[in-house]
C-alpha positions as CSV (number, residue, x, y, z in Angstrom):
1,X,0.1,0.3,-0.1
2,X,2.7,2.5,0.8
3,X,4.4,1.5,-2.4
4,X,1.4,2.4,-4.5
5,X,1.5,5.7,-2.6
6,X,4.8,6.5,-3.4
7,X,4.5,5.8,-7.0
8,X,1.2,8.0,-7.1
9,X,3.7,10.4,-5.6
10,X,5.8,10.6,-8.4
11,X,3.6,10.2,-11.2
12,X,1.9,13.2,-9.5
13,X,5.5,15.0,-9.2
14,X,6.3,14.4,-13.0
15,X,2.7,15.5,-14.2
16,X,3.7,18.9,-12.5
17,X,6.9,18.7,-14.1
18,X,5.5,18.1,-17.5
19,X,3.1,21.0,-17.3
20,X,5.2,23.5,-16.4
21,X,8.4,22.5,-18.9
22,X,5.1,23.1,-21.8
23,X,3.9,26.8,-21.5
24,X,7.8,27.9,-20.5
25,X,9.0,26.2,-24.1
26,X,11.6,24.6,-22.1
27,X,12.8,21.7,-23.7
28,X,14.1,18.4,-22.6
29,X,17.6,18.9,-24.0
30,X,17.7,22.1,-21.9
31,X,16.5,20.1,-18.9
32,X,19.2,17.8,-19.7
33,X,22.1,20.3,-19.6
34,X,21.1,21.7,-16.3
35,X,20.3,18.7,-14.5
36,X,23.9,17.3,-16.0
37,X,22.0,14.7,-17.4
38,X,21.7,13.3,-21.3
39,X,18.3,14.4,-23.4
40,X,17.4,10.0,-23.3
41,X,17.6,10.2,-19.7
42,X,16.0,13.3,-19.6
43,X,13.0,12.3,-21.8
44,X,13.1,8.5,-19.7
45,X,12.0,10.9,-16.4
46,X,9.1,13.2,-17.9
47,X,7.7,10.1,-19.7
48,X,7.7,8.1,-16.7
49,X,10.0,5.2,-18.0
50,X,12.3,4.9,-15.6
51,X,12.3,4.4,-12.0
52,X,12.6,7.5,-9.7
53,X,12.8,8.1,-5.7
54,X,10.2,11.0,-4.5
55,X,13.3,13.1,-3.1
56,X,14.9,12.9,-6.9
57,X,11.7,13.9,-8.7
58,X,11.4,16.4,-6.2
59,X,14.7,18.0,-7.1
60,X,14.1,17.8,-10.7
61,X,10.9,19.5,-10.3
62,X,12.7,22.0,-8.3
63,X,15.0,22.3,-10.9
64,X,12.5,23.3,-13.4
65,X,10.9,25.9,-11.2
66,X,14.5,27.7,-11.5
67,X,14.8,27.4,-14.7
68,X,11.2,29.1,-15.0
69,X,12.2,31.7,-12.2
70,X,15.9,32.6,-14.1
71,X,14.2,31.8,-17.4
72,X,18.0,30.6,-18.4
73,X,16.3,28.8,-21.3
74,X,15.4,32.2,-23.0
75,X,18.8,34.3,-22.9
76,X,18.3,35.5,-26.9
77,X,15.8,36.5,-29.2
78,X,16.3,32.6,-31.1
79,X,15.4,31.2,-27.6
80,X,12.5,32.9,-27.3
81,X,10.9,32.3,-30.6
82,X,11.4,28.1,-29.7
83,X,10.5,28.9,-26.0
84,X,6.9,30.4,-27.7
85,X,6.8,27.8,-30.8
86,X,7.3,24.7,-28.3
87,X,4.8,26.7,-26.2
88,X,2.2,26.7,-28.8
89,X,2.9,23.4,-29.8
90,X,3.8,23.9,-33.3
91,X,6.9,22.6,-35.3
92,X,9.3,24.2,-37.6
93,X,7.7,22.9,-40.3
94,X,4.0,23.7,-39.0
95,X,5.2,26.9,-38.3
96,X,6.8,27.8,-41.4
97,X,3.8,26.7,-43.7
98,X,1.5,29.0,-41.4
99,X,4.0,32.3,-42.4
100,X,5.1,31.4,-46.3
101,X,8.9,30.5,-45.1
102,X,10.8,27.4,-45.2
103,X,11.0,25.6,-42.1
104,X,15.3,26.4,-42.6
105,X,14.3,29.8,-42.4
106,X,12.0,29.9,-38.8
107,X,15.4,27.6,-37.7
108,X,17.9,29.8,-38.5
109,X,16.0,32.5,-36.4
110,X,15.7,29.8,-33.3
111,X,19.5,29.8,-33.8
112,X,20.1,33.2,-33.7
113,X,21.8,33.0,-37.3
114,X,19.6,35.8,-38.7
115,X,16.3,38.1,-37.6
116,X,13.4,38.1,-39.1
117,X,11.6,41.0,-40.4
118,X,9.4,43.0,-38.4
119,X,6.5,42.3,-39.8
120,X,7.5,38.5,-39.4
121,X,7.8,39.0,-35.8
122,X,4.4,40.7,-35.7
123,X,3.1,37.5,-37.7
124,X,4.7,35.1,-35.3
125,X,3.7,36.9,-31.9
126,X,0.0,36.6,-33.2
127,X,0.7,33.0,-34.1
128,X,2.3,31.8,-30.7
129,X,-0.6,33.7,-29.1
130,X,2.0,35.7,-27.3
131,X,2.4,39.7,-26.7
132,X,5.1,41.6,-28.3
133,X,6.0,42.1,-24.5
134,X,7.5,38.6,-25.1
135,X,10.2,39.5,-27.4
136,X,11.0,42.5,-25.8
137,X,13.7,41.8,-23.7
138,X,15.5,40.1,-26.5
139,X,14.3,41.9,-29.5
140,X,17.7,43.4,-30.9
141,X,16.5,47.0,-31.2
142,X,19.5,48.0,-29.2
143,X,21.8,45.8,-31.3
144,X,21.8,48.5,-34.7
145,X,24.5,46.5,-36.5
146,X,21.6,43.5,-36.6
147,X,18.8,45.2,-37.7
148,X,21.0,47.9,-39.3
149,X,22.5,45.8,-42.5
150,X,20.4,46.3,-45.6
151,X,18.5,43.1,-46.9
152,X,19.1,41.4,-49.6
153,X,16.5,42.5,-51.6
154,X,17.3,46.5,-50.5
155,X,20.8,46.1,-52.0
156,X,19.5,44.7,-55.3
157,X,16.7,47.6,-55.6
158,X,18.1,49.7,-58.3
159,X,19.0,53.2,-57.4
160,X,16.1,55.6,-57.9
161,X,13.7,52.9,-57.6
162,X,11.6,52.5,-53.8
163,X,12.3,49.1,-51.9
164,X,9.5,47.9,-50.0
165,X,11.2,46.8,-47.4
166,X,12.6,48.3,-44.3
167,X,16.1,48.2,-44.4
168,X,17.0,49.7,-41.0
169,X,15.0,50.4,-37.9
170,X,16.7,53.9,-36.0
171,X,17.6,53.1,-32.6
172,X,14.9,53.4,-29.8
173,X,11.9,53.1,-32.4
174,X,9.4,50.8,-33.1
175,X,8.9,48.9,-36.1
176,X,5.9,49.4,-38.5
177,X,2.6,47.4,-36.6
178,X,0.1,46.9,-39.6
179,X,-2.2,47.0,-36.5
180,X,-2.1,50.8,-35.7
181,X,-5.0,52.9,-36.9
182,X,-3.2,55.9,-36.9
């Protein structure tokens, strides 16, 4: 009887861990890094495929709580994009299909290899159901070298022609918001 109660207690703890990870977009890989274990072992923990003691389950739950508190899995703009996508329950391919880009392009944004256009960021906010303030802490408006570089389309536009794309966003100004009425 005590063993059954103990098993139910461990299952409840693991369920809490799983329920905390999804809304915050915490990946198994990040949890594994924080625990100092392999991704496979982290997967086994979250999917209840390996025996755990109550103490170990509580320690893992404390680690997840610490990750959430510190938001250590969301240090860069790409990390926040990835966390928001995972929280929305979408794959790279699903996201790409919904916004008209390739999954490789979305992956490049998440790996901080390039930055999406401001209009795409707005679409991603809508798709992931997060406010623009979600990205405020990491959106690279404070890094003028990233957004002030002309885009490929702007470089290819012949002189004297107007480019339909934004080539830079001055520091401290907000990019065009298609929802604004003024």
